[in-house]
N, C-alpha and C positions, 0 to 999 in steps of 0.2 A: 198532266205532264207539262213542263215548262214550254211556253211558246205555242201551245196547241189549243185550239178550241175543241169542243166536244164533237166527236165524230158521230153522225147520224147515218144509220144504214138504211138504204132504200134498195132492196135487192142486193146486188153486188156493188152498187155505187155508194161510196162513202163521201159524205159532205162535211168539211171542216168549217163549221158555221162562223167561228171567230175570224178566220182568215178571209172568208168570203166577204163578211161585212166590212172588215178593215180594207180589203182590196177595192171594193166598190167605192168606199169613201175616198181613198187616195186617188183612184182613177177620176172621180168626179172633180177633185181638187185640181188634178192635172189638166182637166178640160177647161176649168175656170181661169187658171193662172194667166194664160195668154192675154186675157182681157185686162189684167191688172199689171202684169210685168211685161214690158215691151222695150224696144230699143230707145223709145223716147224717154221713158223713165230712167234708164241707165245712161242717157245722153251719149250713146255710142257714136252717132253721126257727128255730133258736135266735137267730140274728142278726135274723131278721125279727120275732120276738116282742119282742126287746129294742128294736128300732127303733119298734115300735108302742107299747110300754109307755112308753118314754121320749120318744116323738115326736121321735126323732133322725133327721134327714134323711140324715146321713152314713152311718149304719148301714143305712138303707134303700137308698141307692145301692150300698153295699158288698154287700148281699144280692143285688141285681140283677146286679152284676158277677160275684159268685161263681157264680151260676147260668149266666151266659154262659160263664165259664171252664170249668165242669163240662161243659157241652154241647159245648164246643170239644174238650176233651181226649178225651171219649168219642166224638165224631163224626169227628175227623180220621182215625183208623185205618179206620173203616168206609167213609168216602167215598173216601179215597185207595186203599184196597184194592179197592173196586168199580171205580174208575177204571182201575187197573192191570190188573185181570182183563179188563175190557172192551177195553182198548187192546192186550192181548196177542194178540188175534185180528185177523188181516188177511187180506183177499182180494186176490190178486195183480191189480193194475191195475184195481181197481174201487173208487173212493173212495166212491160212493154206498152200495154194499153194506157197505163198512166202517162208515160212519156208522150205518146201520140196525142192523147187527149189534151194534156197540158200545152203541148206545142201548138196545137190547133187553136186553143183558146187564146194564148198569148199573141200569136201572129194576127188573128182576126181582130183582137182588141186594139193592138197598136196601129194596124192599118186603118181601122175605123176611127180611132182617135185622131190620127193625122188628117184624114179626110174631113172630119167634122170641124176640126180647128181651122183648116183652110177655108171651109165653107162659111163658118160663123164669123171669123175674125179677119179673114183675108191674109193670114199669116201662112207662108209656105213652109211646112215641115217636110224636109226631104227624107224619104225612106231610102237612104243610100247605104253604103258600106258600114258606117258606124252603127246605124240602126240595126242592120243585119247582124253585126257582131254582138250587139247587146241582146238581140233576140235569141241568138244561139247560146249566149252565156246564160240567159234566164232559163232556157230549156234544160241545159246541162246542170245548172245549179238546182233546179227543181228535182232532177233525177237523183241527186245526191241525198235528198230527203233528210234534211237536218231537222227531224221532228222534235228533238230534245233541246233545240236552240231557240232562244227568245226571238219574237218577230222583229224587235227593234234591231237586233244584231244582224238578222238577215237583211234588213233594209240598208244597214250601213255597208254590208258587203256589196250589194247591188250598186249603191251610190258611188263607192270607190271606183268600180270598173266603168261606170257611166262617166265619171270625171275624166278617166283616162281616154276614152274614145272621143270625147268632145274636143280634145286638143287636136285631133286629126282634121277637124273641119276648117281650122284656120291655117293649115300648112300649105303653102303654095307648091310644095314638092309634088303633091298628088294631082296637080292640075296643069302640069307641063310635061312635054315629051322628054323621056330620058332613056338611058340604057336599060333601066329596070322597068320602066313603064312606057312603052313606045306608043302611048296614046295621047291625044290632045287633052282629054279630060277624063278622069276616073269619077265614079259616082260617090265622091266624098266632098263634103262642103259645098253643095250646089245651091244652098240657100242664098237669097238675094243679099243679105247683109254679109254673109261669109264671102261671097264673090266680090263685093265692094271693098272689103278689107284687103283681100288678096290682090286686087287690082292696084290699090294704093301701095301695098308692099312692093309689088313689081315695079311700079312707077318710081318709088324711092330706092329701088335696088337693094332691098333689105331681105331678100328671100332667105339667104343663109341664116341670118339672125333669127327670123321668125320660125324657120324650120327647126333650128336648134332649140328654141323655146318650146315648140310643140313636142319635139322628141323628149326633152327633159320632163315636161308635164305628163306626157303619156307614160313614160317609163316610171316616173315617181309614183303616180297613182296606181298603175298596174302592179308595181312591186308591193305597195301598201295593201292593195286588194288581195294579192296572192298570199301574203303573210297572214292577213286577217282570215282568209279562207282556210288556211291550214289550221289556224287557231280554232276556228269554228268546228273543223273536223275533229280535232282533239277533244274539244269541249263536248261535242255531241257524243263521241264514243265513250267519254267518261260518264256522262249523264246516263247513257244507255246501260253501261255496266252497273251503275248505281241502281237504276231501275230494275235490272235483272236480279241484282243482289237483294233488293227489297222484296221482289216477287218470290225469290227462293226462301227468304226469311219468313214470309207469310205462309208459304207452303209448309215450311218446317214447323211453324207455330201450330198450323192446322193439324199436322201429323202428330205433334206432341199432345195437342188437346185430345185427339182421337185416342192416343195411347193412354192418356190420363183417364179418359172415360173407361177404356178397357181395363186399366189397372183397378179403377174403382169397382168395376163389376166383379173382377177377380177377388178383390178384397172382401166384397160383400158376400161372395160365395163362401169364403173361408170363415167369415164372421158368423154366417148362418150355420155353418157346420159346427163351430165352437158353441154357439148358443143352443144348438140342438141337443148336445150331450146332456147338460143338466135338465133340460126340458123332458128328454126321454126318461131320465132317472126319476123325475117327479111322476110322470105318467105310469111308470112301472110300479112305484110305491102305491099310487092310488089303486091300481089294479090288484096288487097284492092285498091291500086292506079290504077291498071288496070281496075277494075270494076267501080270505082267511076268517076263521071264527073270531068273535070279539075277544081280544086279549089286551087289557089296558097297557101292559108293558110293551107288547109288540106294536100297538097303535102309536104309542109315544115314540118308539124308536123310528117308525116310518115317518112320523111327523117331523122328527128331528132331522132325518135325512132330507126330507122335502124342504125344510127350512134352510138347510145347508145349501141345497141346490139352488133355491131362490136367491140366497145371499150371493152365491157364485155368479148367477145370471145378472144380479143387480150390479155387482162389482165390474163384470165384463162390460155391461152397458155404460156404466160411468166412465170406464177407460176409453170406450169408443167415442162417447160424446165429448170428452175433454182430454186432449192430448197431454195437457200439463199435469193431469192427476196421476199420482203414483201410489202404489201399494207395495208392502213387503211381499216377496214371492220367492219360493225356493227354486234352485236350479232344476230340480226334478219336475216341478210344475211347468216351468218354461219349456224344457226339452220335451215333455209330454205333449204340450200344445204344438210345438214345432213339428214333431213326428206325426201327430194326428193330421196336420195340414199337408205334410209331404207324403202321406200314405197313398194318395191318389196319383202320385207321379210315377212314371214308368222307370225312373232311375232309383227308386227307393231301396231296392235290394243292394245297391252299391254303397249305401250309407252305413257307417259303423259309428255307434254312439259310445262314448267313453265318459262316464260321469262318476268319479270317485267322491264327489262332494254333493250328494243329493239333498242334504239338509241345509246347505249354505244359503243364506238369505241376502237378497239385494232389494233395494227400494226402486222400483221401475214401473212403467206402464207395461204390464205383461203382454197385452195385445200387440202393442207397437214393437216391443223388443222381439217377440216371437216372429212377427212379420219380417223384421230386419234379418233375423237368422235364416228364415225361409228364403229371402232374397239372395243371401250369400250362398246358400246351398244350391239354389237354382243357377246362379252365375257359375258356380264351380262345375256343375253338370254340363253347361254350355261350353266351358273352356276346355273340356277333355276331347281330344280328336277321336275320330271314329276308329282309328287303328290301335287305340289303347284300351285296356280293360279299365273301366271307371273305378276309381277308388276315392271315396269322399269320407273324411273323418270329422265327426262333430264331437268335440271334447270340451271338458271343463277342468280348470285347475286354478289354484290360488297362488298369488304372488304378493310379497310384501310391498307396501307403498309408504310414502312419507308420513301419511296419517292412516294408521291401520293397515288394511290389506285390500286387494282388489280381486274380484272373481273374473277369470278370463274365459270367455267363450271362443273356442278356436274352430274355424272351418278350414280344413286343409284338403287339397285335391292334387291330382297328378296331371293337371292340364298344361296348357302352353304358356302360362304366365300372363302377367299384365303388362301393357305397353308403358304405362306411366303410374306405377303403384303409389307414389307419394305426391303426385301432381294433380292435374285438373280433372282426372277421372272421377273425383269425389264431388265435383261441382255439378250444379243443376244443368241438365241439357247436354252433358258431355258423356259420350259412350265409346267404348272400344269396339263395339259390334254393330254399329249402325242402328241402334235402338234409340229410344227417347232419352236415355241417360237419366231416368228418374230413380232407378233402383238404388244405386250407390249413394246418390245424394240423400235419398230417404234414410238409408242406413246411417250415414254420417250425422244427420239431423237427430235421429232417435238417440244415438250414443251421446251426442252433445247435451240433449235435454236430460239424459240420465246422469250427467256429471262425469262421464267416462271419456275414453279416448280410443283411437284405433291404431293398431300396428300392423304392418304388412311386410311379409317376406315372400318375394316372388322371383322365380327364375324359369328357365326353359322346361324344367322338370316338374313344375307345379307351383302353387300359390298357397300360402297360409295367411288368413286374416284373423286377427285377434281383437276381440272387443273387450276392453277392460272396464268393468263397472265396480264402483266402490262397494265393499261388503258391509252389510248391516251387522253391528255387534250388539251384544246384550245391553251394553251401556246406552246405546242409542235407542 
C-alpha cells in the first residue's frame, strides 16, 4: 500500500520496516546537522549587532526570521525521524497500546536527542512549550494512522506545524509579565540565541512589531498545516476505500472462479450423461449379438446401430472440443437432449413441452444450445416464488425473417420477472440473484455464435425469453 513498508509480525507486535529505517536515518541527520548548521553559518549575531548599531528594524526582523529558519532546518529531521520511529511499531488490534507505545518512543527519542546535542556540540536545545506542543502533535498525528498516505506527505505535515511553533521562540510576549501571563518568564524561547534576540527587541522597543510577525508566522503555517492535514485525511480515506474496493473485487473474482469451477463440474456431469446414452446403446447391441443366434441380417442391423451410436458420440465430442463447430440438428433432437438433462431436476414436473415442428432443422452446436436452454429453464424455476404453482413452458415455433425464417425456442414462466430484461443482465458477471452472472452471458454468447438473437418479454406475472435461430432450408 502507498507509503507503508512491509509489516512483519512478531507475536502481536507489528514492525513497519520501511518507516523504521527512514526514521533512524532522519533522526541521525538531525543529530549531525547542529555540527554543520549553526548561528555562525547563518551570521545571526552579525545581523543582530548591525540592527542594534544602526537601529534598523528590518535587520532585526531578518535576524529573528533567520533563527526561526535555522531551528526549522535543524528540527525537521529530528522530529520527523522520531515520529517515523515511533509510528513503525504497532500492536495488532490494540489502538490504545499503539498510542502509549508511540508516545513513549517519541518522548524518549526527543529528550535523548536534545541531551546528546547539548553534550556533543554545546548547543542548548530547550525542551519547552514549543517542543511539548510538537510532541503532542506527533502523538496525535500518529494516532490518526494515515497508513495509505505517502511518507513524504506525512513529513510535510509535520514540517508545517514545526514551522508554526518555531515562531513562538522569538516572541517577547511570552517572556514578560502581562494580564494573560502573570509570570516573568514562560518556558518558551529560553535558548541563548532566542534570549539575545528578544533582549535587543526590548532594547529597541520593537516588541509589538516582533510579536505581530510571530503571530502572523504562527497563524500562517498553522493554517497551512491544518488545511494540509484535512487534505491528507481525505486522501487517506479515499485510498482506503479504493483498497477495500480492490479487496472486494478480488473476493468477487475468487467467488466467480469458484462458481466457474462448479459450473464446469456440472457441465461435465451433463456431458457424461449425454455420452452415456449412445455408449449404453452400443453395449446393449453387443450383448444382443452375443445372445442371439448368428443371423447375417440381424448382425448387420446391430452393427449399423452401433455405428450410428459411435457417430453420435463422435459428433458430440467434436462439439464439446470445438465451440465453433456446428452441425444440422432438428428441434426434436435438441429438446430431447434438454429434457434428458432436466430429468434429474426436482421441478421437471412443472415443465410443459410444446414442439409442433419436430423436423425443423437449424445449424448449431447442439451441446451448447441445449445447455443454454437448460440454463434458461433453471433460471425460470428460480424466479417463481414459493407461493405460486410453478408453470414453465418450453415451446418451439417458426417466424418469417428477412432472409428465410427463424426457429424460435421459447422459455416462459410465471415468476416475478427480470429487473433489467434488455440491459446489463446479459453481460458477464451481472446477475439479478447474487450469483456469478455466468448463465445469461453464456446464453447470449451461444445465440450470438449461432447467428441468432434474443427477445425478452418480462413483467410481474412472468417472463418469456425467445431464442431466434436461423432455420436451415433444403437449398442450404
